[in-house]
N, C-alpha and C positions, 0 to 999 in steps of 0.2 A: 553479769555488768553491775548490781546493786546488791550482792551477796553481803557485802559488808556493813550493811544499813543495817540499823535498829529500826524498824516498822514499830514499834511501839511509842518510837519516840520520834513519828513523822506527820506532820499533818497535812493532809490536800487539800487542797481550796481550790476556787472556781469565782467570781464575780460577774455581777450583769447591770450594765450602764446604760444611762438612756441620756435623753440633751437635757438640758435644764431647764425647759418652756417647753410647751407643744407643739408652739409653731414659730417659725423666725419675727414673726410681728410681735411676739408676747417680749422680746429680746429688748430689752433697755439701748435705747439708738450709742450711746457709748459703745456697746459689748456687739450692737450690729459694724460698730466702725471693726472693732476688732478682732470681730469674726473675719470679715470679707478679707482683713490685711492677711491672717492666722493662714486662709487655705488658698490664697491666690493662686498657689501653686499646684497643690490640690484639685481645685474644684475644673481646671483647664476651660471647658466650654460650656460648665455649669454657673447661676448666678448661685450668690451667696443663700439665697430664699431657699433655692431648690436644696442644695448641696447640706441644708442645716438637718437633714434627719443622719449627719454622717457624725453630730455634735457629740452625740454620747461615748464616741471613743477617743477625744480629745478632754484629757481631767478639768482643763481652763476653762469649758463648756458641758461639762455635763455632769450627770452625780452618781453614785453607786446606788442600786434600789434592794439588792442580796448579794451577800455574799454568804456562800456554803462550803461547810468546812467538811472533812470527813478522818475520823481516826482508825487507824487497824485495830481492834480486840484478839482475844485471845481465840484461841479453833476457829480460826481462817472465818473470823467473822470483822465488821466493819459496822460504824455506828455515824451517821449523818447529821446534823445539824444545821439552822440555815437562822442569817440574820436579814429579817429584810424589812421594807418598812417606806412613807414615805419621807420618813426623816433623818434626811443622810445623817445628822448626827449623832441624832442617839442609836440610829444605826453602826455608828464605827465606834461611840462610846463603849457599845455593850459588847462589840468585838474585841476593842483593845483588853476591855475587860476582862476575858476569857484569856489573851494572848497573855497576859499579866498573869494569872491562876496557871502558867503553864514552866515549865522548865525554862528558863532561857537561852539553853542551847538546842533547846527544840527546834528541827528539820521541817519547814515550808516549800510546801512542793505543790507543782501547778502544770500546765501546760502552757507553753511561750508566756507564764507568769511573770519571767525574770525582764521580758518586754513590755509586757503590758500591765498585769494582776497589780504584781506586785509594786513597781512604782506610782500605777495609780490610786493606791489605797493610800501609800504614803502621800501622795501628794492632796488629795481629797480629806487626809486627816489635817494637814498642814493649814487647807485650806477654813477649816471649820474650828481650827483652834486644838485637835483631839492629841495630846502628848502621844508620840512613837513609842510603841512596845517593841521592848531590847532585842528583839525578834526581828524586827524593820529599822533598826538603828543602823546603816554602812559607812556612813562617815568616820572616816578614818581605820576603819578594817581592812585587815589586806585580802586578799581575792578567798585565799583558803580560810580565814576566819567569819566568811559569812553562810549561815547554814541556810542555802536556797536552793531547792533542786529542781531540776524545769525538763519534763518530759521530751521537750520538741528539742531542748540542746542536747539531752541525750542520741536520739534518734538521728540528729544532725553526724555522729560519730567524727566530727573532727570540720564539717562542710561549713562554711559560713553564708553559702552564697542560696539556700531556697527555705521557703516555710514548707513545713506541711500540716496539714489540720487535723485537729483528734477525731475529727468524722474517718482522715482516710487512715491512719492508725488503728483505728478499733476495726475496720474492714480488713485490713492486711493481717491482724491477729485475731481475727472471728470472736469480736469482743460483744457482745449487745449495745446496737446502737445509740446514745443519746438523743441521734436527732430526729425521732419519730415524730416528735409534734410541732416545735417552731423552730424556727435557726436564728444566729445573731442580728440577723439583720430585722427581722422583724419586733425584736424586743422594744423599740421605742410605739411602735405604733398597737402593741398589746398592752404595753404598760400607759399610753397615753388617750387613747380611743376605745379599746376593751374595756379598761381599768380591772386586769388579769395579770395581780400582782403575782396569787397563787400560782399560776399555770408557769409564769416566770422562776417562780421558785423553784418549781417542780423539775423545768428544763436544766436550771443550774446546780439541783442535785444530782441529775443524771448528768453532767460531764463531771463534778468532780468522783461519781462513782463509776465513769468509764478510764477518768485519769489513775486512777489505783489499782483496776484491772491490766491498766498499761504497768504500772508498776510490778505487778504480780508477772506478767508475762516478761518485763524484762530481768526478771530475779531467777526465771525458770520456772516456776510454780504454779500449781490450781489456780484456778480462777476462784472468787468469792462467790460459793452461790449464793441467789437468788435471795434465797432465803433464808441469809447470815446476814443479810444488808439489813440495818435498824437505822427509819430516820425516826426523830424525836423534833 
């Protein structure tokens, strides 16, 4: 499926996001009203206060606390690095600086990344006044000029009506699961209550490694051995 892609020109990434505030009580009043209006149809029977646990999913009300990236290396290796911290703008600047040092034709890859990770990063960069690296500049480009690869889109095989989690695909393809500690629904609690950014960072890195392994499966190639994965 992906045999024609150059893996050494591919960057695998994943992001972790949380609500901008620890609780709904801390949200400024004007944003409380905007939050209630934005989520009126999603909340159903829930109050805006109860539904605030989901604020990290929306880029207008959440923030990025970790971006993990991975590069394929020689001899079936994989190198992983994370940009993580409480200062979102600093995190995004460092991530952008890394991309600006890469080829403008670098292929960005993630799972459900076209729907979530890529636009979320772009919006938070705009909000924080960080100039978008060329790899994230989409306006005016034709679809075939955008170097973005989405493993969930590949798995759909032309089907538009369903979502398939990375966890399910790792099970199907017998890939070591990244879901052996926390899951996405727990990230906000681990960040705001447990103050364990390191735990979230490790979780994000596992998703990047799992996505890279899925790419290998799609190419009908052997998985990357655990000893060949280097985290820096």
